[in-house]
TORVEXMAR-568688 format. One record per residue (C-alpha): x, y, z; residue in three letters. Coordinates in steps of 0.25 Angstrom, whole numbers, plus 5000, padded with zeros to 4 digits. Each point is the difference from the previous one (the first is absolute). Example, Ala and Ser with C-alpha at 12.3 -4.5 7.8 and 13.67 -1.06 7.14 Angstrom:
// residues 2
504949825031ALA;500650144998SER;
// end
This chain:
// residues 226
498047975067MET;501250015009ALA;500950114996GLY;499050094993GLU;499650135007GLY;498650005004ALA;499350115009LEU;498849935007PHE;499050105004ILE;498949945009GLY;498850015010ASP;500250005015HIS;498649985005ARG;500249875008ASN;501350035007GLY;500949884996LEU;500350034985GLU;501550025003TYR;500149855004PHE;499049954989LEU;500850084989LEU;501349945004LEU;499449865001ALA;499450014986ALA;501350064993LEU;500849895008GLY;499149894994GLN;500250064986ALA;501549985002GLY;500450145004ARG;500950035012LYS;500550144995ASP;498850075007ILE;499950125009LYS;498850075006ILE;499850135005LEU;499450005014GLY;499850055014LYS;501149925008PRO;499049995012TYR;498849954992ALA;499549865003LEU;500249954986SER;501450055000VAL;500349945013ARG;499449874995LEU;500850004988THR;501350035007GLU;499749895010ALA;499949904989LEU;501250054992ASP;500949895005LEU;501150034990HIS;500050155004HIS;499850054986GLU;499550135005GLY;498850014991TYR;499450135006ILE;500550154996LEU;499550075013PRO;499250134999VAL;499550085012ILE;498750084999PRO;499850135007ARG;499149935009THR;501149935006LEU;501150105002VAL;500450025015SER;500050165000ASN;498550014995ARG;499150085009TRP;498749934995GLU;500249865004ILE;498549955000PHE;499949954986ASN;499849864993ARG;501449965005ASP;499950035015ILE;500149855003GLY;501249984992MET;500650135006ARG;499849955014LEU;500549864997PHE;501350054994ASN;500250135008LEU;501549985002ASN;500249974985LYS;499450124993LEU;500750094991SER;500050155000THR;499450084988ARG;501350024994ASP;500549865002GLU;498749954994ALA;500150094988LYS;501449954997ALA;499649855002ILE;498950024990ASN;500850074990ALA;501049895001THR;498949894998ALA;499550084987ILE;501450014994THR;500349855003ASN;498749964994ALA;500350074987ALA;501449955000SER;499649865002LEU;498950004990LEU;501050054990ALA;500849885003THR;498949904998GLY;499349995014TYR;498649985003ALA;499550125009ILE;498750005007GLY;499350135005ILE;498750025007PHE;499750154996PRO;498950035010THR;501049985011GLY;499049945009LYS;499049885001VAL;499050064990ASN;499449974986SER;500950054989ALA;498850034992THR;499350095010LYS;501250075007SER;501050114998VAL;501449954995TRP;501350065005TYR;500950044989ARG;501249915003GLY;499649914989VAL;500150124991GLY;501450035006GLU;500549874997ILE;499650014985ILE;500650144999LYS;501449945006LEU;500049884990LEU;501150024990PRO;499550034986GLU;500749884994GLU;499349915010ALA;498650054997ARG;499749914988GLU;500349885008LYS;499450025013VAL;498549965000VAL;498950065009ILE;499149895005ILE;498750045008PRO;499549895010PHE;498949975010GLN;499949875008PHE;498649945002GLY;499350025014HIS;500649945012PHE;500150035015THR;501250025009GLN;499549915011LEU;499849884991ARG;501350024992LEU;500850015013VAL;499349895006GLY;500249914988THR;501550035000LEU;500149985015TRP;499349864999LEU;500949964988TYR;501250045008SER;499549905011LYS;499949894990GLY;498550004998VAL;499549954987GLU;499150104994LEU;499150004988LYS;500750094989PRO;499350134998ARG;500350094988THR;500050155001ILE;499950064986SER;501050104994LEU;499450094990ASN;500950074990LEU;499650134993GLY;500650054987ARG;501549994998HIS;500750124994ILE;501550044999THR;500450125007VAL;500450064986ALA;498649974994ASP;499350055012PHE;500850145000LEU;499750014985THR;498549975001SER;499650055014GLU;500950125003THR;500450054986ALA;501549975005GLY;499950085013SER;500749945012THR;499250095010ASP;499949905012PRO;498650055004GLN;499549994985LEU;500649864999ILE;499349955013THR;498750064996GLU;500049934986ARG;500449875006LEU;498950015010ARG;498950034989ILE;500549874993ARG;500049925012TYR;498550045003VAL;499749974986GLN;500649865001ASP;499449975014PHE;498850095001HIS;499149885005SER;500949985012ASP;500049854999HIS;
// end
């Protein structure tokens, strides 16, 4: 419900989950939403393009693969690097941007926002990939008085393809009537931050431990990779 802090931790295997999460929460009546994401990613650019009221739904995070002063540039983000060559941040700038995003995410959660995060940091299955510790950092920074109110909600969208989804949106924007198609949103076990820390980390707020215990719970909930 709007005004209730919720940390949505999700799978990013199909590439446009940023957009779908915003749409799903919007349909549920929530406009108090922020999602951590790479500012140059297709899903983020699509979200920004459709943000007609300039709500600013994205909290930008910059991975090491996209810093301007990186020597080894031939990585998964080489295309994104070349396309945004004049916009890249330095390593120090990216570090500061990421720290601000994490701090803002924790602060917004404490005030009742819904925050979305994709902990693999790239288009990969969250049940099969390494998680970055940013999600643990957010929980560590969450004020103690907010931990009993903020709920952790794991999620995973059913299978879809980028081409079909983008094509459908483009046709819809041109006024073409289309047969509705449902993309399922599967939710895992909900748990408050306070209960999670008590039951899973024995009260520890070590970001690496928090992240790993969240990953294990996520794999247990979605091991079949719907």
